[in-house]
C-alpha positions in Angstrom: 10.1 -20.0 0.4 10.0 -16.5 -1.2 12.8 -14.5 -2.6 13.4 -13.2 1.0 17.3 -13.0 1.8 17.9 -10.0 3.8 21.5 -8.5 4.3 22.3 -8.3 8.0 24.8 -5.6 9.4 27.8 -8.0 9.2 27.2 -8.5 5.5 25.7 -12.1 5.9 22.2 -12.8 4.5 19.2 -14.8 6.1 15.5 -15.3 5.2 13.5 -12.3 6.3 11.6 -14.4 8.8 14.7 -15.1 10.5 16.5 -12.0 10.1 13.6 -9.4 11.2 11.2 -11.3 13.1 11.7 -13.2 16.5 9.8 -14.4 19.6 10.8 -13.6 23.2 9.4 -13.6 26.4 6.0 -14.7 24.9 5.7 -12.1 22.1 6.9 -11.4 18.5 9.5 -8.7 18.0 9.9 -7.2 14.3 12.7 -4.8 12.8 10.7 -1.6 12.3 12.5 1.1 10.3 10.0 3.7 11.2 6.6 4.7 12.2 4.9 8.0 11.1 1.9 9.6 9.9 2.2 8.9 5.9 1.1 10.9 2.8 -0.5 10.6 0.7 -2.0 7.5 2.5 -3.0 9.8 5.5 -2.6 7.0 8.1 -0.2 5.8 10.7 2.5 3.7 8.6 4.6 1.3 10.3 7.6 0.7 8.0 9.2 -2.9 8.4 12.5 -4.2 7.5 12.8 -7.6 5.5 10.6 -8.6 2.8 9.6 -12.0 0.9 10.1 -10.4 -2.3 13.4 -9.2 -4.0 11.7 -6.5 -6.4 13.9 -5.0 -9.0 11.9 -1.6 -8.6 11.6 -1.5 -5.0 11.4 2.0 -3.7 12.1 0.6 0.0 15.1 -1.5 -1.0 17.4 0.3 1.5 15.3 -1.2 4.3 13.5 -4.0 2.8 16.4 -5.7 1.3 18.4 -4.9 4.4 18.3 -5.0 8.1 17.5 -1.4 9.0 15.7 -0.2 12.0 15.2 -1.5 15.6 13.4 -4.3 17.3 10.0 -3.6 18.5 7.6 -5.9 20.4 3.9 -6.2 19.4 3.3 -4.4 22.9 5.4 -1.4 22.0 3.9 -1.1 18.6 0.2 -1.2 19.9 1.1 1.4 22.4 2.3 3.8 19.8 -0.9 3.1 18.1 -2.8 4.1 21.2 -0.9 7.5 21.1 -1.8 8.0 17.6 -5.5 8.2 18.4 -5.0 11.7 20.0 -3.8 13.0 16.5 -6.7 11.9 14.6 -8.8 14.3 12.6 -10.8 12.0 10.4 -12.7 9.2 11.6 -13.5 7.0 8.5 -15.9 4.1 8.3 -14.4 0.5 7.9 -15.2 0.4 4.2 -13.1 3.3 3.7 -10.0 1.7 5.4 -7.9 2.0 2.3 -5.2 4.5 1.0 -7.4 4.5 -2.2 -10.1 6.5 -0.3 -7.5 9.3 1.2 -7.3 11.2 -2.2 -11.1 11.5 -1.9 -10.6 13.9 0.9 -7.2 15.7 0.4 -4.5 16.2 -2.5 -1.8 17.5 0.1 -1.1 20.6 -1.5 -1.0 22.4 1.9 -2.8 25.6 0.3 -5.4 25.7 3.3 -2.8 25.9 5.7 -0.1 28.1 4.0 -2.2 30.4 1.7 -5.6 30.3 3.4 -7.3 29.0 0.2 -8.2 25.6 -1.3 -5.7 24.1 -4.1 -6.8 23.4 -7.7 -7.3 19.8 -6.9 -9.0 19.9 -3.5 -12.2 17.8 -3.1 -13.3 20.4 -0.6 -14.5 17.9 2.1 -12.1 18.9 4.8 -11.8 22.1 7.0 -8.3 23.5 7.5 -8.4 22.4 11.3 -8.4 18.7 9.9 -5.3 19.2 7.9 -2.2 18.7 9.7 1.5 18.7 9.1 3.5 15.5 9.5 7.2 14.8 8.2 5.8 13.7 4.8 3.7 17.0 4.3 0.1 18.3 4.8 -3.2 16.2 5.1 -5.6 14.7 7.6 -4.9 12.0 10.1 -7.4 9.2 9.5 -8.2 6.4 12.0 -6.0 3.5 10.2 -2.6 2.0 11.1 -1.0 0.1 8.3 2.0 -2.1 8.0 4.0 -1.2 4.8 7.6 -1.2 3.4 9.1 -4.8 3.9 6.4 -7.5 3.8 6.2 -11.0 5.4 2.6 -11.6 5.5 3.6 -15.4 5.1 4.3 -14.9 8.8 0.7 -14.3 9.7 1.2 -15.2 13.5 3.0 -11.8 13.8 0.3 -9.8 12.1 -2.5 -11.7 14.1 -0.9 -11.0 17.3 0.0 -7.3 16.9 -3.6 -6.8 15.4 -5.3 -8.2 18.3 -3.1 -5.9 20.6 -3.8 -2.7 18.5 -7.6 -3.6 18.7 -7.6 -4.1 22.5 -5.5 -1.3 23.5 -7.3 1.2 21.1 -10.7 -0.2 22.1 -11.4 -0.9 18.2 -11.2 2.8 17.4 -8.3 1.9 14.6 -8.6 0.0 11.7 -5.6 -2.2 10.9 -4.6 -2.2 7.2 -1.7 -4.7 5.7 0.0 -3.4 2.7 1.1 -6.8 1.0 2.2 -8.6 -2.1 0.1 -11.3 -0.9 2.8 -13.9 -1.0 2.0 -16.5 1.7 -1.5 -15.3 2.4 -2.8 -18.9 2.1 -6.4 -19.7 3.2 -5.3 -20.8 6.6 -3.4 -17.5 7.2 -6.2 -15.5 6.0 -8.6 -17.2 8.3 -6.2 -16.6 11.0 -6.0 -12.7 10.1 -9.8 -12.6 10.0 -10.1 -14.2 13.4 -7.6 -11.6 14.7 -9.7 -8.6 13.5 -7.4 -7.3 10.6 -9.6 -5.0 8.6 -8.1 -4.3 5.0 -5.5 -5.2 2.5 -3.7 -3.0 0.0 -2.9 -5.7 -2.4 0.0 -5.0 -4.9 -0.2 -7.2 -7.9 3.0 -6.8 -9.7 2.3 -8.6 -12.8 -0.1 -11.1 -14.4 2.3 -13.4 -16.3 4.5 -15.6 -14.0 7.7 -15.3 -16.1 7.5 -11.5 -15.9 6.7 -11.6 -12.1 9.6 -13.9 -11.4 12.3 -11.8 -13.3 10.7 -8.7 -11.5 10.1 -10.0 -7.9 12.1 -13.3 -7.7 9.1 -15.6 -7.0 5.9 -17.0 -8.3 2.4 -15.2 -8.4 0.3 -18.1 -8.9 -1.6 -17.9 -5.5 -1.6 -14.2 -5.6 -4.0 -14.1 -8.6 -6.4 -15.9 -6.6 -6.3 -13.6 -3.5 -9.0 -11.0 -4.6 -11.8 -13.4 -4.4 -10.3 -15.1 -1.2 -9.9 -11.8 0.6 -13.4 -10.6 -0.3 -15.0 -13.8 0.7 -13.7 -13.3 4.2 -15.3 -10.0 4.9 -12.0 -8.0 4.4 -11.7 -4.5 2.8 -9.7 -4.9 -0.1 -8.1 -2.3 -2.7 -5.8 -3.4 -5.3 -2.9 -1.8 -7.2 -0.6 -2.5 -10.0 2.2 -0.5 -11.6 2.6 0.4 -15.2 6.3 -0.5 -16.0 7.0 0.0 -20.0 8.5 -3.0 -21.3 7.5 -5.1 -18.3 4.0 -4.6 -17.0 1.7 -2.9 -19.6 -1.9 -2.6 -20.5 -2.3 -6.1 -21.5 -1.3 -7.5 -18.0 -3.1 -4.5 -16.3 -6.4 -5.4 -18.0 -5.9 -9.1 -17.0 -5.2 -8.2 -13.5 -8.3 -6.0 -13.6 -10.5 -8.7 -14.9 -9.5 -10.9 -11.9 -10.6 -8.0 -9.5 -13.8 -7.5 -11.4 -14.7 -11.1 -10.9 -14.2 -10.6 -7.4 -16.2 -7.6 -6.9 -16.6 -4.6 -9.5 -16.6 -2.0 -6.5 -13.0 -2.8 -5.4 -11.0 0.3 -5.5 -8.2 -0.1 -8.2 -5.2 2.0 -8.8 -2.7 2.0 -11.6 0.4 3.5 -10.6 3.2 5.1 -12.8 6.5 3.5 -12.4 9.5 5.7 -11.7 13.1 4.7 -12.2 14.8 3.5 -9.3 16.9 0.7 -7.7 17.8 -1.9 -10.4 15.6 -0.4 -12.9 16.9 3.0 -12.7 17.6 2.9 -16.5 14.0 1.9 -17.3 11.8 4.7 -18.6 8.6 5.9 -16.8 5.3 5.5 -18.8 3.7 8.4 -20.8 0.8 10.3 -20.3 -0.8 8.6 -23.2 0.3 5.2 -22.1 -1.4 5.6 -18.7 -4.7 7.1 -20.0 -4.9 4.0 -22.4 -4.5 1.8 -19.5 -7.3 3.5 -17.6 -9.6 3.5 -20.4 -9.2 -0.3 -21.2 -9.6 -1.1 -17.3 -12.7 1.1 -17.1 -14.0 -0.9 -20.2 -14.0 -3.9 -17.9 -16.6 -2.4 -15.6 -14.6 -1.5 -12.6 -16.5 1.4 -10.8 -13.6 2.7 -8.8 -10.2 3.3 -10.8 -7.5 6.0 -10.3 -4.2 6.8 -11.7 -1.4 7.4 -9.2 2.0 9.0 -9.2 0.5 11.4 -11.6 3.4 13.8 -11.3 5.6 11.2 -12.9 3.9 11.5 -16.3 2.4 15.1 -16.0 5.0 17.5 -16.5 3.4 20.6 -17.6 0.0 22.6 -17.1 -1.2 21.2 -20.3 -0.6 17.6 -19.2 -2.6 18.3 -16.1 -5.6 20.0 -17.9 -5.6 17.2 -20.4 -5.5 14.5 -17.7 -8.2 16.2 -15.6 -10.4 16.6 -18.6 -10.1 12.9 -19.5 -10.4 11.2 -16.2 -11.8 13.8 -13.8 -10.5 14.9 -10.5 -12.0 11.6 -9.1 -9.8 9.5 -11.5 -6.5 11.1 -9.9 -5.0 9.4 -6.9 
């Protein structure tokens, strides 16, 4: 069992798999908080209530730690994905079924739509017609659907069922991505998801040291550290991210995580995200520009070929900061 107690509307608590997942009339139902074209991911995100972690820095705590949303069947979720097909403006190959590749295409400034010109970080790969407005801002709509927010990947049967239905109703035109902490992705569950046709994982490895992981997330990370190789060996597309949290997860742990990723495949996209104060860590400071650049430099030394820094607005506050960042890592190093 993970650290997965979810608060119900009446104030009681149940494990996430009991509070936000059920099976009725031959199919699964999941509590869904919302479904929308998300930024900066540029894909259809399905935000789930309930999680098998209780992270102190969770930015989705108001629906991952509490029952918040409505029950939706796997049939209903698949039908929404079918309707999303009509909105797609960029058709990606399977190997780009990640969040990491989204910033190769667009930096979401909206200049091309609002000012008729490209923004300063624009990769110059899209026409203005491919950039559309969603509730989270401007960007393309890519042929990917992702399960995000709360995470109960330990209940793989649900994800297998909904993946099969999405693939069927969308005639394999959509790639299915699971944003996950990796908890519960046993070999058996990975095999089940592979057979169902799930395409990719966004694996959030939150810490290397188990003691830190338990304090931060409420559970162990032993199996999670073995996942990059297990995922790659089964033919999934994989990207990995980790969060720089001063005093908790710094360069030493980030490098150890990167080494695990490198051993699985040096081409795996790797993102170092900047922590920002939130939830039960609202008093913890964010990283500085130099801390993030040092982490980036040390990870690159390992040999990983695709590394980016994310949440750059957290540690870049001035034009001078941005200029120094770009001159150091290049535009391709900014997520």
